[in-house]
C-alpha positions in Angstrom: -11.0 30.6 -16.8 -7.6 30.9 -14.9 -9.0 28.7 -12.1 -9.9 26.0 -14.6 -6.4 26.0 -16.0 -4.9 25.8 -12.5 -7.3 23.0 -11.6 -6.5 21.0 -14.7 -2.7 21.4 -14.1 -3.3 20.3 -10.5 -5.1 17.1 -11.7 -2.4 16.3 -14.1 0.4 16.8 -11.6 -1.5 14.7 -8.9 -2.1 11.9 -11.4 1.5 11.8 -12.5 2.8 11.8 -9.0 0.4 9.0 -8.0 1.5 6.9 -11.0 5.2 7.4 -10.2 4.6 6.6 -6.5 2.8 3.4 -7.5 5.6 2.3 -9.8 8.2 3.0 -7.2 6.1 1.2 -4.6 5.9 -1.8 -6.9 9.7 -1.9 -7.3 10.2 -1.5 -3.5 7.6 -4.3 -2.9 9.5 -6.7 -5.2 12.8 -6.0 -3.5 11.4 -6.3 0.0 9.5 -9.4 -0.9 12.7 -11.1 -2.1 14.6 -9.9 1.0 11.7 -11.3 3.2 12.2 -14.7 1.7 16.0 -14.5 2.1 15.3 -13.6 5.7 13.0 -16.6 6.1 15.4 -19.1 4.5 18.8 -17.8 5.7 20.7 -16.3 8.6 20.3 -12.8 7.0 17.7 -10.6 8.7 15.5 -8.0 7.2 16.4 -4.5 8.2 13.8 -2.7 10.4 14.7 0.5 8.5 13.8 -1.2 5.2 10.4 -2.3 6.6 9.7 1.1 8.3 10.7 3.0 5.1 8.3 0.8 3.1 5.4 1.4 5.5 6.1 5.2 5.3 6.2 5.1 1.5 3.0 3.0 1.4 1.4 5.6 3.8 2.5 8.5 1.5 0.9 6.7 -1.4 -2.4 6.1 0.5 -2.6 9.7 1.8 -2.0 11.0 -1.7 -4.6 8.7 -3.2 -7.2 9.6 -0.5 -6.5 13.3 -0.7 -7.1 13.1 -4.4 -10.4 11.2 -3.8 -11.6 13.7 -1.1 -10.7 16.7 -3.3 -12.6 15.2 -6.2 -9.6 14.7 -8.5 -10.4 11.7 -10.7 -7.4 9.4 -11.3 -6.8 6.1 -12.9 -7.7 3.2 -10.6 -4.7 1.2 -9.3 -5.1 -2.1 -7.6 -3.9 -1.1 -4.1 -5.3 -4.3 -2.6 -2.7 -6.1 -4.6 -0.1 -5.1 -1.9 -2.3 -6.7 0.8 -2.6 -10.0 -1.2 1.2 -10.1 -1.9 2.1 -9.8 1.7 -0.6 -12.0 3.1 0.0 -14.8 0.6 3.7 -14.6 1.3 3.1 -14.6 5.1 0.8 -17.6 4.8 3.3 -19.4 2.6 6.1 -18.8 5.1 3.9 -19.9 8.0 3.0 -23.1 6.3 6.5 -23.9 5.2 7.8 -22.9 8.6 5.4 -25.3 10.3 6.8 -28.3 8.4 10.4 -27.1 8.1 10.5 -25.9 11.8 11.4 -22.3 10.8 10.0 -19.1 12.3 8.8 -16.1 10.3 10.7 -13.1 11.5 8.9 -10.4 13.5 9.8 -7.8 10.8 7.9 -9.8 8.1 4.9 -10.4 10.4 4.9 -6.7 11.3 5.0 -5.8 7.6 2.0 -7.9 6.7 0.0 -6.5 9.7 0.9 -2.9 8.8 0.0 -3.3 5.1 -3.4 -4.7 6.1 -3.9 -1.8 8.6 -3.1 0.8 5.9 -5.5 -0.9 3.5 -8.3 -1.0 6.1 -7.8 2.8 6.8 -8.0 3.4 3.0 -11.2 1.4 2.7 -12.7 3.3 5.7 -11.8 6.6 4.0 -13.3 5.4 0.7 -16.5 4.4 2.4 -16.9 7.7 4.4 -16.2 9.7 1.2 -18.8 7.7 -0.8 -21.3 8.2 2.1 -20.5 11.9 2.1 -20.9 12.3 -1.7 -24.2 10.3 -1.9 -25.6 11.9 1.2 -26.0 8.6 2.9 -27.8 6.9 0.0 -25.4 4.1 -1.0 -27.8 2.1 -3.1 
């Protein structure tokens, strides 16, 4: 009985942490996206610390999400791939505009898009391995 109470509290705490992390990551994404466009159109450059901090925060979110998945804690689904779309649509837009306007996309913005995609791929691999483990190899 006591173990069930602890497990329930653990699920609630994990879920609330994930929701807060997701909201914080959304805000950070918005700010970083605006600064990336400022970097692209002006002389101001995106701070490497800002990019690195974002990647670390994204990594914490993904590790938290995957840990919950692997420990069997069910949580609400959040559209994590949205971060990939935001950065890759933005990168593509900058590359297209840059081609015609003779502007270069900063290495920091390129790195950011690549790292977000890499984090997403690792999460998808983890999701697939976990599904394979749970189903015993029968993924039909």
